[in-house]
Each structure stands twice: as structure tokens, then as C-alpha cells.
N, C-alpha and C positions, 0 to 999 in steps of 0.2 A: 589603779586603771579607775580611772574619773567617768562619770556617770555620762558627761557630753561627751570623752571620746567612744563608750561603748556604744552611745545612740549613731554615731559617726561609720563606726566600722559593721555597726546593725544595719545603719541607711546602704550605703556600700554591698554591703552583701547582698540585699534583698534585690537591690539596681540591678545587678550583673547576674543573678539568678533571674528576676524577669525578661531580662534582656533577650537572656539564653532560650527561653522559653517562648517567648513570642518568635525566635528567630526558626524554631523548628517548627512551625505552626505554616511561616511562612505569612505574617504579617509585616514584617519588618520589611522594607523596600531594600530591592538590589543586593535581594539574597538568590544566587541561582535554582532553579528547580530545572531536572532532565527532562528529557523529552522522550513518554513512553510509546513504544509502538508495541500493539499486540496484534498477532493473525497471521494472515496472510497476505502479503501485497499485493492488490490485483489492479491493474491498468486497464485503462479501455482500450491500446493498441492488442492484449490477452484476449480481452472478450470478443473484440472484433477477428479475432483467428479462428474462432468456438462458430463450427456449420452444423444445423441438424443431420444426424446420420453420424455424428465421429462415435470411434469408439471410447470404451474409457478410458486405456491406455492412452487414447491419440491424446482425450484433454487434460488430462492428468500429467502429459510432456507439457502441455502448454500453460494447466492453472498449479502445478505444481499438490501435494498432497491437499486435500480437503482438510480444513482445522473441526467439522463436527463430521462424521460418519452415524448416522442416527438408525441405531438397530431395530427401530419399532419404521423407519422409511429407508429401506435398502440400497431404493432407486433417487436418492435423493442428496447430492455433497452442499454442505452450506461453506462458502467462505467470506470468513468475519474478517474484518482490522480497525485498530480503532490507533487513536494517535492522539497522544495529548502532550503538547508541546507547553513548559516552561508555566507561564500562568495565563493560559488563555483555556477555552474549555474542551473538552473532546470530539471528535469528530470522528462518528463510524461509520464505516461503509458495509453493506452485505448483499452478497448474491449465492441466490441457489439456483443447482442446474439440475436439472429433473435427465434421468435415464428410464429407456423401457428397453430390455433387451440388449441389455449393454450399449446403448446407441441413447444420442443426446439427442432429447426432445423438445428441450422447451428452457428458458430460463426466466431467472425473478429476480429482484430486488434493487437496488441502486446505480444499476448498468444496462443502458440497452445496445443490442446489438447492430455494429455499422456496417462499413465497410472497408476492409486492412489497409491498409498503404501499397500494400503490392496488387491489390483489386483495379485501386483507385489511379495505381500508375497503368495499368495494363489496358485498363477501360478506356483512358483519356482519347477522346474522339481527336487528338492535335495529335502527331505523330510525325513528328523531324526522323526524314528519313536524308542523308548525305550520299552524292555518286563516290560509286567505287571502283575503279579502275583494276581489273585482277586480269589483263592480258600482257602485262609481263611473267618474265617465270621467277621466282622466290631464287632470291642471293645475288641478283646482278644489278639490283639499284638503278634500275631505270623508271 
């Protein structure tokens, strides 16, 4: 084997190792990176269903089991959610629920309480009514 062919083999080997290492770091474009979700998925609709005075069981039914139940703050439940998709930066959302005597008294974090969809529908000012004729007996087809 000549020195020239040895250098060529060494060069090809170094190139392939370099490409392999750079691909693992995500520097090479076109490499697929998976989406990483961690924590509890919390939506605004879930937060809108919360009401002061709800029991811990009711809150757990709506929100799910909290990610963090601190032993030093047993009356506070923390819900954390982070999402890192492919090549974008990580997005993190947090909400803390505070309880007194096993009743919800407040919340803080990235979500603000609002009005649930059911309440919006029920409290709308324009309610359409339709006339219904209840004079015909059932089953007669009249």
C-alpha cells in the first residue's frame, strides 16, 4: 500500500467520523429532532372551569394530578408543562393552585381565570326561542 492511498483512506475515514459526530450534535441541517413534552398539559379551558371553593377532588378531576406537591407547602399544587419542538426553543408554562381547608382559594402563573364556554353560552343575552305546538297527542302524526 502506497503512502498516497493510505492518506486517501485516512482522509475518508476522518471525513466520515466528522460527519457522524456533527450529525449527533444537530449541526448538520436536515437531521430530524423529536418533540419533547414534559409535565402536565394545561389548557385555558381547564383553568376556566376552576372556581373558588372547589374541593381538591374536583380540582384534581379537572386538572389531573399535579406535577409537584411540595411537602413544605402542602396547600399548593404546581402544574408545569414544557415543550421543545425540533429545532425551536423550549416553551414552558406554569400554574400554581392554592388551597385552604381543602378548598381552592387562588391561582397564579401563566394562565388567568376566565369564563368557561358553558357559562358564556348560558349568559348570552340573545336567546333564541322557537314556537312549539304541544296540542297534538304523541304518536298521531298531526
